[in-house]
ROGULO-703328 format. One record per residue (C-alpha): residue in one letter; x, y, z. Coordinates in steps of 0.02 Angstrom, whole numbers. Layout:
ROGULO-703328
res = A&east = X&north = Y&up = Z
...
//
This chain:
ROGULO-703328
res = M&east = -1173&north = -2173&up = -1312
res = K&east = -1327&north = -2083&up = -1246
res = N&east = -1311&north = -1941&up = -1130
res = S&east = -1397&north = -1935&up = -978
res = A&east = -1508&north = -1775&up = -1002
res = S&east = -1580&north = -1844&up = -1186
res = L&east = -1610&north = -2028&up = -1119
res = L&east = -1704&north = -1920&up = -979
res = F&east = -1812&north = -1822&up = -1088
res = A&east = -1844&north = -1964&up = -1215
res = V&east = -1913&north = -2054&up = -1076
res = Q&east = -1999&north = -1919&up = -1005
res = L&east = -2074&north = -1866&up = -1182
res = A&east = -2125&north = -2052&up = -1216
res = A&east = -2202&north = -2060&up = -1049
res = A&east = -2326&north = -1901&up = -1090
res = A&east = -2354&north = -1965&up = -1278
res = F&east = -2439&north = -2113&up = -1178
res = G&east = -2531&north = -2013&up = -1063
res = G&east = -2404&north = -2000&up = -923
res = G&east = -2426&north = -1808&up = -896
res = A&east = -2299&north = -1682&up = -920
res = V&east = -2125&north = -1694&up = -988
res = A&east = -1954&north = -1623&up = -940
res = K&east = -1895&north = -1451&up = -1017
res = P&east = -1776&north = -1474&up = -1161
res = I&east = -1670&north = -1382&up = -1252
res = L&east = -1731&north = -1268&up = -1377
res = V&east = -1626&north = -1137&up = -1477
res = Y&east = -1680&north = -973&up = -1556
res = N&east = -1589&north = -946&up = -1687
res = E&east = -1612&north = -746&up = -1720
res = D&east = -1580&north = -700&up = -1903
res = D&east = -1458&north = -550&up = -1964
res = T&east = -1591&north = -419&up = -2017
res = H&east = -1757&north = -479&up = -1949
res = F&east = -1746&north = -344&up = -1788
res = L&east = -1624&north = -229&up = -1885
res = R&east = -1703&north = -70&up = -1852
res = K&east = -1683&north = 117&up = -1794
res = V&east = -1785&north = 94&up = -1632
res = P&east = -1701&north = 138&up = -1454
res = R&east = -1617&north = 1&up = -1339
res = E&east = -1801&north = -23&up = -1242
res = E&east = -1882&north = -94&up = -1403
res = Y&east = -1719&north = -221&up = -1433
res = E&east = -1751&north = -286&up = -1238
res = K&east = -1926&north = -290&up = -1256
res = Y&east = -1911&north = -407&up = -1422
res = L&east = -1798&north = -532&up = -1313
res = D&east = -1912&north = -526&up = -1175
res = S&east = -2046&north = -571&up = -1305
res = V&east = -1950&north = -728&up = -1370
res = C&east = -1856&north = -770&up = -1214
res = R&east = -2029&north = -807&up = -1094
res = G&east = -2015&north = -974&up = -1033
res = A&east = -1972&north = -1114&up = -1176
res = V&east = -1831&north = -1030&up = -1273
res = T&east = -1662&north = -1101&up = -1159
res = H&east = -1520&north = -1017&up = -1296
res = F&east = -1548&north = -866&up = -1379
res = F&east = -1427&north = -859&up = -1558
res = M&east = -1379&north = -691&up = -1643
res = C&east = -1351&north = -673&up = -1818
res = P&east = -1247&north = -516&up = -1831
res = N&east = -1182&north = -543&up = -2021
res = A&east = -1218&north = -585&up = -2190
res = M&east = -1072&north = -564&up = -2305
res = R&east = -1046&north = -386&up = -2212
res = S&east = -1088&north = -343&up = -2030
res = N&east = -1200&north = -264&up = -1929
res = I&east = -1083&north = -181&up = -1827
res = D&east = -917&north = -99&up = -1854
res = T&east = -784&north = -237&up = -1913
res = K&east = -613&north = -227&up = -1982
res = S&east = -606&north = -406&up = -2021
res = I&east = -775&north = -394&up = -2144
res = E&east = -820&north = -217&up = -2138
res = P&east = -983&north = -156&up = -2079
res = I&east = -1165&north = -155&up = -2183
res = W&east = -1146&north = 32&up = -2198
res = T&east = -1010&north = 15&up = -2314
res = A&east = -1126&north = 28&up = -2461
res = L&east = -1201&north = 206&up = -2413
res = D&east = -1037&north = 267&up = -2492
res = E&east = -1086&north = 134&up = -2632
res = P&east = -1192&north = 216&up = -2778
res = G&east = -1343&north = 140&up = -2805
res = K&east = -1349&north = 26&up = -2679
res = D&east = -1526&north = -19&up = -2589
res = V&east = -1443&north = 47&up = -2425
res = R&east = -1631&north = -1&up = -2317
res = W&east = -1526&north = -104&up = -2188
res = A&east = -1358&north = -16&up = -2212
res = E&east = -1432&north = 162&up = -2142
res = A&east = -1523&north = 58&up = -2007
res = A&east = -1351&north = -22&up = -1942
res = K&east = -1268&north = 150&up = -1960
res = W&east = -1420&north = 230&up = -1849
res = L&east = -1386&north = 123&up = -1716
res = H&east = -1190&north = 121&up = -1740
res = D&east = -1206&north = 319&up = -1728
res = N&east = -1337&north = 327&up = -1597
res = K&east = -1227&north = 174&up = -1496
res = I&east = -1364&north = 72&up = -1480
res = D&east = -1277&north = -116&up = -1482
res = P&east = -1437&north = -241&up = -1510
res = Y&east = -1307&north = -405&up = -1483
res = A&east = -1241&north = -310&up = -1315
res = I&east = -1425&north = -268&up = -1252
res = W&east = -1468&north = -470&up = -1301
res = I&east = -1327&north = -527&up = -1213
res = A&east = -1377&north = -429&up = -1046
res = R&east = -1554&north = -476&up = -1077
res = A&east = -1548&north = -642&up = -1097
res = R&east = -1424&north = -675&up = -937
res = E&east = -1572&north = -579&up = -849
res = K&east = -1692&north = -711&up = -907
res = G&east = -1596&north = -838&up = -861
res = V&east = -1558&north = -886&up = -1070
res = S&east = -1377&north = -951&up = -1130
res = P&east = -1337&north = -790&up = -1266
res = W&east = -1225&north = -862&up = -1412
res = L&east = -1163&north = -775&up = -1562
res = S&east = -1220&north = -861&up = -1747
res = M&east = -1078&north = -842&up = -1876
res = R&east = -1137&north = -859&up = -2066
res = M&east = -986&north = -944&up = -2142
res = N&east = -1033&north = -899&up = -2304
res = D&east = -1189&north = -781&up = -2344
res = I&east = -1228&north = -740&up = -2536
res = H&east = -1400&north = -668&up = -2518
res = G&east = -1423&north = -564&up = -2662
res = V&east = -1260&north = -601&up = -2755
res = D&east = -1365&north = -591&up = -2909
res = N&east = -1409&north = -399&up = -2869
res = P&east = -1264&north = -263&up = -2895
res = K&east = -1362&north = -149&up = -2779
res = Y&east = -1389&north = -285&up = -2637
res = P&east = -1280&north = -178&up = -2489
res = S&east = -1200&north = -329&up = -2388
res = L&east = -1103&north = -374&up = -2550
res = C&east = -932&north = -343&up = -2480
res = R&east = -763&north = -282&up = -2549
res = L&east = -663&north = -449&up = -2552
res = W&east = -799&north = -511&up = -2644
res = Q&east = -819&north = -378&up = -2788
res = E&east = -641&north = -357&up = -2815
res = H&east = -575&north = -528&up = -2810
res = P&east = -723&north = -652&up = -2936
res = E&east = -563&north = -761&up = -2930
res = Y&east = -616&north = -820&up = -2740
res = K&east = -776&north = -883&up = -2805
res = V&east = -815&north = -1067&up = -2816
res = T&east = -846&north = -1041&up = -2982
res = P&east = -727&north = -925&up = -3028
res = N&east = -768&north = -754&up = -3113
res = Y&east = -961&north = -811&up = -3119
res = K&east = -1084&north = -677&up = -3176
res = G&east = -1242&north = -780&up = -3181
res = K&east = -1392&north = -815&up = -3086
res = N&east = -1357&north = -964&up = -2983
res = W&east = -1314&north = -919&up = -2814
res = R&east = -1216&north = -1059&up = -2786
res = D&east = -1075&north = -1025&up = -2897
res = H&east = -1058&north = -839&up = -2819
res = A&east = -1005&north = -904&up = -2647
res = F&east = -833&north = -907&up = -2589
res = D&east = -708&north = -1043&up = -2598
res = Y&east = -637&north = -1104&up = -2443
res = T&east = -474&north = -1145&up = -2525
res = H&east = -411&north = -975&up = -2542
res = E&east = -314&north = -914&up = -2395
res = P&east = -390&north = -722&up = -2412
res = V&east = -548&north = -788&up = -2387
res = R&east = -533&north = -901&up = -2220
res = A&east = -411&north = -763&up = -2147
res = R&east = -573&north = -637&up = -2168
res = A&east = -694&north = -755&up = -2053
res = L&east = -564&north = -796&up = -1949
res = G&east = -531&north = -620&up = -1902
res = Y&east = -722&north = -592&up = -1874
res = I&east = -725&north = -720&up = -1758
res = R&east = -579&north = -655&up = -1655
res = E&east = -665&north = -463&up = -1670
res = L&east = -843&north = -543&up = -1595
res = L&east = -762&north = -616&up = -1450
res = E&east = -665&north = -463&up = -1400
res = R&east = -807&north = -380&up = -1425
res = Y&east = -948&north = -479&up = -1327
res = D&east = -958&north = -581&up = -1178
res = V&east = -1071&north = -723&up = -1244
res = D&east = -1066&north = -930&up = -1182
res = G&east = -1037&north = -973&up = -1362
res = I&east = -1006&north = -951&up = -1552
res = E&east = -1064&north = -1035&up = -1704
res = C&east = -1008&north = -1046&up = -1843
res = D&east = -1141&north = -1089&up = -1972
res = W&east = -1062&north = -1173&up = -2121
res = L&east = -1259&north = -1204&up = -2199
res = R&east = -1271&north = -1009&up = -2222
res = F&east = -1246&north = -1056&up = -2346
res = P&east = -1148&north = -1235&up = -2360
res = W&east = -1071&north = -1235&up = -2525
res = H&east = -895&north = -1177&up = -2495
res = F&east = -792&north = -1273&up = -2610
res = P&east = -819&north = -1313&up = -2813
res = V&east = -960&north = -1437&up = -2846
res = G&east = -879&north = -1625&up = -2777
res = K&east = -746&north = -1562&up = -2705
res = G&east = -805&north = -1558&up = -2542
res = R&east = -748&north = -1733&up = -2489
res = E&east = -570&north = -1717&up = -2547
res = R&east = -541&north = -1529&up = -2491
res = A&east = -630&north = -1574&up = -2305
res = H&east = -478&north = -1537&up = -2222
res = I&east = -453&north = -1352&up = -2274
res = L&east = -614&north = -1316&up = -2163
res = T&east = -548&north = -1435&up = -2004
res = E&east = -384&north = -1315&up = -2012
res = F&east = -506&north = -1185&up = -1999
res = M&east = -579&north = -1252&up = -1856
res = R&east = -431&north = -1278&up = -1766
res = E&east = -397&north = -1110&up = -1767
res = A&east = -548&north = -1064&up = -1748
res = R&east = -549&north = -1178&up = -1582
res = R&east = -365&north = -1081&up = -1547
res = I&east = -473&north = -903&up = -1553
res = V&east = -606&north = -968&up = -1461
res = D&east = -479&north = -1045&up = -1327
res = A&east = -394&north = -889&up = -1292
res = A&east = -563&north = -783&up = -1281
res = S&east = -601&north = -919&up = -1139
res = A&east = -432&north = -853&up = -1061
res = R&east = -465&north = -688&up = -1052
res = R&east = -642&north = -705&up = -987
res = G&east = -591&north = -835&up = -860
res = R&east = -717&north = -966&up = -928
res = R&east = -747&north = -1091&up = -1059
res = I&east = -823&north = -1010&up = -1204
res = L&east = -915&north = -1153&up = -1333
res = L&east = -887&north = -1172&up = -1493
res = G&east = -1034&north = -1245&up = -1584
res = V&east = -1083&north = -1279&up = -1806
res = R&east = -1232&north = -1283&up = -1887
res = V&east = -1209&north = -1433&up = -2033
res = A&east = -1299&north = -1532&up = -2157
res = S&east = -1443&north = -1643&up = -2101
res = S&east = -1342&north = -1799&up = -2129
res = V&east = -1152&north = -1859&up = -2067
res = V&east = -1133&north = -1912&up = -2264
res = G&east = -1211&north = -1761&up = -2321
res = A&east = -1119&north = -1650&up = -2212
res = I&east = -946&north = -1731&up = -2253
res = S&east = -990&north = -1715&up = -2452
res = L&east = -977&north = -1518&up = -2433
res = G&east = -822&north = -1509&up = -2337
res = T&east = -877&north = -1486&up = -2166
res = D&east = -816&north = -1649&up = -2078
res = A&east = -918&north = -1600&up = -1912
res = V&east = -868&north = -1814&up = -1832
res = E&east = -672&north = -1757&up = -1845
res = W&east = -708&north = -1599&up = -1779
res = A&east = -775&north = -1683&up = -1635
res = K&east = -652&north = -1810&up = -1633
res = E&east = -524&north = -1661&up = -1628
res = G&east = -606&north = -1587&up = -1484
res = L&east = -623&north = -1447&up = -1594
res = V&east = -811&north = -1411&up = -1555
res = D&east = -923&north = -1420&up = -1399
res = W&east = -1107&north = -1401&up = -1509
res = I&east = -1163&north = -1493&up = -1670
res = V&east = -1335&north = -1443&up = -1748
res = P&east = -1376&north = -1546&up = -1884
res = C&east = -1516&north = -1452&up = -1979
res = N&east = -1589&north = -1430&up = -2161
res = F&east = -1509&north = -1278&up = -2274
res = F&east = -1702&north = -1186&up = -2318
res = T&east = -1808&north = -1267&up = -2444
res = T&east = -1846&north = -1421&up = -2363
res = V&east = -1849&north = -1490&up = -2170
res = D&east = -1774&north = -1660&up = -2158
res = F&east = -1912&north = -1766&up = -2087
res = N&east = -1780&north = -1930&up = -2091
res = L&east = -1655&north = -1831&up = -1994
res = D&east = -1560&north = -1973&up = -1899
res = Y&east = -1517&north = -1904&up = -1746
res = R&east = -1470&north = -2088&up = -1676
res = D&east = -1330&north = -2104&up = -1818
res = W&east = -1259&north = -1917&up = -1759
res = E&east = -1252&north = -1990&up = -1571
res = K&east = -1165&north = -2152&up = -1626
res = R&east = -1034&north = -2079&up = -1741
res = V&east = -990&north = -1922&up = -1639
res = H&east = -1020&north = -2005&up = -1455
res = T&east = -925&north = -2146&up = -1506
res = V&east = -776&north = -2023&up = -1521
res = N&east = -813&north = -1894&up = -1407
res = P&east = -966&north = -1908&up = -1289
res = T&east = -954&north = -1726&up = -1228
res = V&east = -1025&north = -1645&up = -1370
res = T&east = -1212&north = -1574&up = -1367
res = I&east = -1312&north = -1627&up = -1530
res = V&east = -1460&north = -1511&up = -1560
res = P&east = -1552&north = -1573&up = -1706
res = G&east = -1610&north = -1439&up = -1816
res = L&east = -1759&north = -1357&up = -1927
res = D&east = -1819&north = -1227&up = -2023
res = S&east = -1997&north = -1162&up = -2061
res = G&east = -2040&north = -1277&up = -2238
res = V&east = -2040&north = -1418&up = -2314
res = V&east = -2064&north = -1484&up = -2509
res = K&east = -2189&north = -1628&up = -2510
res = D&east = -2217&north = -1623&up = -2695
res = R&east = -2059&north = -1578&up = -2769
res = L&east = -2160&north = -1522&up = -2921
res = A&east = -2234&north = -1407&up = -2808
res = G&east = -2128&north = -1335&up = -2693
res = R&east = -2101&north = -1262&up = -2535
res = Q&east = -2221&north = -1240&up = -2414
res = G&east = -2256&north = -1170&up = -2236
res = L&east = -2236&north = -1297&up = -2085
res = T&east = -2396&north = -1345&up = -2020
res = I&east = -2433&north = -1363&up = -1831
res = A&east = -2456&north = -1561&up = -1842
res = E&east = -2269&north = -1544&up = -1941
res = Y&east = -2201&north = -1472&up = -1817
res = R&east = -2237&north = -1577&up = -1684
res = G&east = -2210&north = -1729&up = -1798
res = W&east = -2028&north = -1703&up = -1823
res = C&east = -2002&north = -1655&up = -1643
res = A&east = -2075&north = -1810&up = -1575
res = A&east = -1972&north = -1910&up = -1706
res = Q&east = -1817&north = -1807&up = -1647
res = A&east = -1853&north = -1834&up = -1445
res = A&east = -1899&north = -2032&up = -1474
res = Q&east = -1720&north = -2052&up = -1525
res = G&east = -1654&north = -1975&up = -1384
res = A&east = -1610&north = -1803&up = -1457
res = P&east = -1599&north = -1681&up = -1290
res = G&east = -1691&north = -1533&up = -1389
res = F&east = -1736&north = -1428&up = -1546
res = Y&east = -1639&north = -1300&up = -1647
res = V&east = -1772&north = -1174&up = -1736
res = F&east = -1675&north = -1071&up = -1863
res = N&east = -1754&north = -897&up = -1918
res = P&east = -1933&north = -906&up = -1832
res = F&east = -1965&north = -734&up = -1890
res = H&east = -2066&north = -691&up = -1718
res = S&east = -2146&north = -514&up = -1725
res = P&east = -2200&north = -442&up = -1563
res = P&east = -2328&north = -415&up = -1504
res = T&east = -2353&north = -613&up = -1523
res = S&east = -2479&north = -676&up = -1621
res = E&east = -2572&north = -812&up = -1542
res = K&east = -2471&north = -950&up = -1646
res = W&east = -2309&north = -926&up = -1536
res = N&east = -2395&north = -922&up = -1376
res = A&east = -2383&north = -1098&up = -1332
res = M&east = -2192&north = -1105&up = -1389
res = L&east = -2117&north = -968&up = -1327
res = G&east = -2244&north = -958&up = -1168
res = G&east = -2153&north = -1118&up = -1108
res = K&east = -2248&north = -1248&up = -1186
res = F&east = -2147&north = -1307&up = -1341
res = W&east = -2188&north = -1504&up = -1331
res = P&east = -2205&north = -1597&up = -1497
res = C&east = -2363&north = -1706&up = -1400
res = G&east = -2493&north = -1689&up = -1283
res = S&east = -2582&north = -1841&up = -1189
res = A&east = -2665&north = -1975&up = -1276
res = S&east = -2826&north = -1902&up = -1242
res = D&east = -2809&north = -1700&up = -1271
res = G&east = -2854&north = -1731&up = -1485
res = W&east = -2682&north = -1670&up = -1545
res = E&east = -2605&north = -1733&up = -1709
res = L&east = -2431&north = -1764&up = -1787
res = A&east = -2385&north = -1758&up = -1976
res = Y&east = -2246&north = -1838&up = -2058
res = P&east = -2196&north = -1795&up = -2230
res = V&east = -2111&north = -1880&up = -2349
res = S&east = -1949&north = -1737&up = -2395
res = F&east = -1788&north = -1786&up = -2433
res = R&east = -1613&north = -1686&up = -2393
res = D&east = -1571&north = -1513&up = -2456
res = A&east = -1412&north = -1447&up = -2522
res = V&east = -1292&north = -1577&up = -2520
res = E&east = -1254&north = -1676&up = -2687
res = K&east = -1382&north = -1773&up = -2764
res = E&east = -1341&north = -1941&up = -2722
res = E&east = -1358&north = -1900&up = -2524
res = A&east = -1510&north = -1806&up = -2547
res = D&east = -1621&north = -1959&up = -2511
res = I&east = -1765&north = -1919&up = -2650
res = Q&east = -1903&north = -2025&up = -2648
res = T&east = -2043&north = -1923&up = -2723
res = N&east = -2094&north = -1859&up = -2910
res = L&east = -2038&north = -2038&up = -2976
res = D&east = -2113&north = -2162&up = -3071
res = V&east = -2216&north = -2283&up = -2990
res = G&east = -2163&north = -2447&up = -3095
res = D&east = -2188&north = -2606&up = -3031
res = G&east = -2216&north = -2533&up = -2849
res = R&east = -2119&north = -2431&up = -2732
res = V&east = -2076&north = -2433&up = -2541
res = V&east = -2078&north = -2263&up = -2474
res = R&east = -1952&north = -2222&up = -2290
res = F&east = -2028&north = -2108&up = -2158
res = L&east = -1964&north = -2083&up = -1957
res = A&east = -2109&north = -2059&up = -1833
res = A&east = -2119&north = -2090&up = -1677
res = P&east = -2227&north = -2214&up = -1571
res = P&east = -2417&north = -2202&up = -1579
res = P&east = -2485&north = -2189&up = -1410
res = S&east = -2640&north = -2345&up = -1400
res = K&east = -2765&north = -2216&up = -1415
res = S&east = -2768&north = -2125&up = -1601
res = S&east = -2803&north = -2137&up = -1789
res = V&east = -2680&north = -2182&up = -1909
res = N&east = -2687&north = -2097&up = -2093
res = V&east = -2587&north = -2094&up = -2236
res = L&east = -2611&north = -1981&up = -2369
res = L&east = -2544&north = -1995&up = -2543
res = A&east = -2535&north = -1915&up = -2714
res = F&east = -2505&north = -1971&up = -2890
res = S&east = -2501&north = -1892&up = -3053
res = P&east = -2571&north = -1881&up = -3186
res = A&east = -2737&north = -1862&up = -3095
res = V&east = -2842&north = -1967&up = -3179
res = L&east = -2756&north = -2135&up = -3157
res = L&east = -2887&north = -2270&up = -3147
res = P&east = -3072&north = -2272&up = -3138
res = P&east = -3092&north = -2232&up = -2936
res = D&east = -3175&north = -2387&up = -2906
res = K&east = -3035&north = -2471&up = -2963
res = M&east = -2897&north = -2351&up = -2907
res = K&east = -2975&north = -2380&up = -2732
res = K&east = -2975&north = -2575&up = -2756
res = V&east = -2787&north = -2587&up = -2818
res = L&east = -2732&north = -2469&up = -2657
res = L&east = -2839&north = -2566&up = -2528
res = E&east = -2789&north = -2739&up = -2589
res = G&east = -2596&north = -2702&up = -2621
res = L&east = -2542&north = -2540&up = -2513
res = R&east = -2462&north = -2598&up = -2358
res = L&east = -2389&north = -2497&up = -2202
res = N&east = -2281&north = -2592&up = -2106
res = G&east = -2336&north = -2765&up = -2188
res = V&east = -2503&north = -2716&up = -2118
res = R&east = -2656&north = -2674&up = -2247
res = P&east = -2765&north = -2536&up = -2233
res = L&east = -2935&north = -2520&up = -2171
res = S&east = -3012&north = -2398&up = -2271
res = L&east = -2990&north = -2280&up = -2407
res = R&east = -3063&north = -2097&up = -2503
res = A&east = -3027&north = -1968&up = -2609
res = E&east = -2942&north = -1831&up = -2510
res = P&east = -2945&north = -1633&up = -2556
res = V&east = -2767&north = -1578&up = -2624
res = S&east = -2798&north = -1409&up = -2543
res = S&east = -2789&north = -1511&up = -2360
res = W&east = -2615&north = -1554&up = -2356
res = L&east = -2532&north = -1492&up = -2526
res = T&east = -2514&north = -1343&up = -2599
res = K&east = -2621&north = -1242&up = -2755
res = K&east = -2482&north = -1284&up = -2869
res = S&east = -2521&north = -1480&up = -2851
res = A&east = -2696&north = -1465&up = -2917
res = T&east = -2677&north = -1577&up = -3040
res = V&east = -2629&north = -1729&up = -2935
res = S&east = -2729&north = -1891&up = -2892
res = S&east = -2753&north = -1869&up = -2680
res = W&east = -2797&north = -2001&up = -2542
res = R&east = -2821&north = -2033&up = -2373
res = V&east = -2779&north = -2213&up = -2325
res = S&east = -2834&north = -2265&up = -2143
res = F&east = -2745&north = -2402&up = -2050
res = P&east = -2749&north = -2480&up = -1871
res = T&east = -2640&north = -2401&up = -1740
res = A&east = -2526&north = -2530&up = -1706
res = A&east = -2481&north = -2508&up = -1901
res = V&east = -2362&north = -2384&up = -1852
res = K&east = -2184&north = -2403&up = -1745
res = G&east = -2060&north = -2304&up = -1660
res = G&east = -1912&north = -2269&up = -1791
res = M&east = -1914&north = -2286&up = -1966
res = N&east = -2081&north = -2347&up = -2046
res = F&east = -2120&north = -2439&up = -2233
res = L&east = -2241&north = -2389&up = -2357
res = M&east = -2276&north = -2521&up = -2485
res = I&east = -2347&north = -2436&up = -2649
res = P&east = -2433&north = -2561&up = -2765
res = R&east = -2414&north = -2577&up = -2953
res = L&east = -2552&north = -2448&up = -3010
res = G&east = -2566&north = -2465&up = -3201
res = P&east = -2499&north = -2366&up = -3340
res = D&east = -2300&north = -2346&up = -3343
res = N&east = -2328&north = -2168&up = -3342
res = I&east = -2373&north = -2128&up = -3174
res = R&east = -2272&north = -2040&up = -3037
res = F&east = -2267&north = -2045&up = -2854
res = R&east = -2285&north = -1866&up = -2802
res = A&east = -2313&north = -1845&up = -2613
res = C&east = -2340&north = -1949&up = -2447
res = E&east = -2372&north = -1900&up = -2266
res = L&east = -2418&north = -2006&up = -2113
res = V&east = -2539&north = -1922&up = -1998
res = V&east = -2582&north = -1959&up = -1828
res = K&east = -2717&north = -1910&up = -1709
res = G&east = -2734&north = -1939&up = -1528
res = V&east = -2920&north = -1980&up = -1494
res = A&east = -3011&north = -1844&up = -1399
res = A&east = -3090&north = -1854&up = -1232
res = K&east = -3190&north = -1751&up = -1146
res = S&east = -3083&north = -1716&up = -975
res = S&east = -2915&north = -1746&up = -939
res = R&east = -2809&north = -1704&up = -797
res = D&east = -2637&north = -1700&up = -888
res = E&east = -2666&north = -1620&up = -1038
res = L&east = -2547&north = -1540&up = -1109
res = P&east = -2595&north = -1366&up = -1236
res = I&east = -2600&north = -1379&up = -1429
res = V&east = -2443&north = -1320&up = -1476
res = D&east = -2464&north = -1190&up = -1626
res = L&east = -2271&north = -1149&up = -1724
res = T&east = -2339&north = -1111&up = -1904
res = H&east = -2289&north = -949&up = -1983
res = D&east = -2277&north = -867&up = -2143
res = A&east = -2120&north = -774&up = -2142
res = S&east = -2011&north = -770&up = -2302
res = R&east = -1834&north = -754&up = -2336
//
């Protein structure tokens, strides 16, 4: 079932993509990291920061006040400045939080008030299982419950370097009580429009392989969270919303114990954000599947797809920052499925803003422009991170064998655009160049359509330096070869059995005209922030 807002946005977006003018303003959720702007600065600097973010496009400002410890004075999970009394700790954030507390500067109260003045909806986003620094005894946010009860870890008494094994196991009642207590304290202290349970920071709440069978534990947790939120709504005299951020696929989320569809069915949640964890954006995120399953049981739930800032194209080379075109491609594909907007996790915006953020924050966060302004959309083949292996949808770094079919989601292209597919194989020397070119031209098919031309492509134009040993190609196809929805690229057998398919990306670029009355600005969303 499609709600009217998402349908209107999808229709208007499609019209703009074909040169029909501007689109309606989508939801844009900006999730602010817990330590990104945790600084010893006066309240005016916090107001200026909010102003720099919320200046046109942002509709919802989500504030994260915690990691394993809290940035504010709370009893349930203890403040981060507890680390000041623990010898040998790195106290950089602890000192800043204590200074703010002592000087009666509350960033979240400041941001809530300022957001309301600007017509932006303020939410709190609670990290349900933050495990930053668990392999570093000096890290300031390692709470006492975690330190004193190693049996509460998903791998009891674990002392190694793998973060996942250090996470809290929500099977244990004290772990759940701690988190529920913090939700209660946050809603007693702050007058917000909603609170988000961020089940992706981090996503491992049960031992490996136990998520599905123990999902009922988190469902009961969400029932209690709903009761807390409803009680806060009664005190405030208005409805406070409860949201969740979960893995990017319905099945993947359930495999981790986060059964968001069941939560919707029981009326426990008002918002669901399907999103990637960190490693790579899910470019095949199936919004329509989420919409069908959730709205069948509860049509009132808002579903807003989300993304982090990086992508893994070549799994042997690792993560690389999203390009402008890749941000646009992901947003366009989601909007074309009917998504009412987008959720940007941890953008790490640092005012005064660089030009790369101007378009997004200034009110022009559109995934595409008119067909005549020369914009570019890119759709790399990625995978689903954090979920159990069988749900990861891995399509790269695999043997070509007798051929391979690769799937990727895309928005419908305008009639006037160029279409190219970038491909990478290893080893770098596969066949003699002329023979390689002939095999690819004769055997490649994009939705059954033959390529127009092919040439070697510099690896540096689309992959990281670690991919230097691959054979990289740019293949041109007719515009009509691309369709809205899932696209299929057939790769032929290339010869030796040891040839591996390393990476793939579809690039659609509008044909620039000399002038246009309905152009939308190019959107630059790239950044180089690290965690």
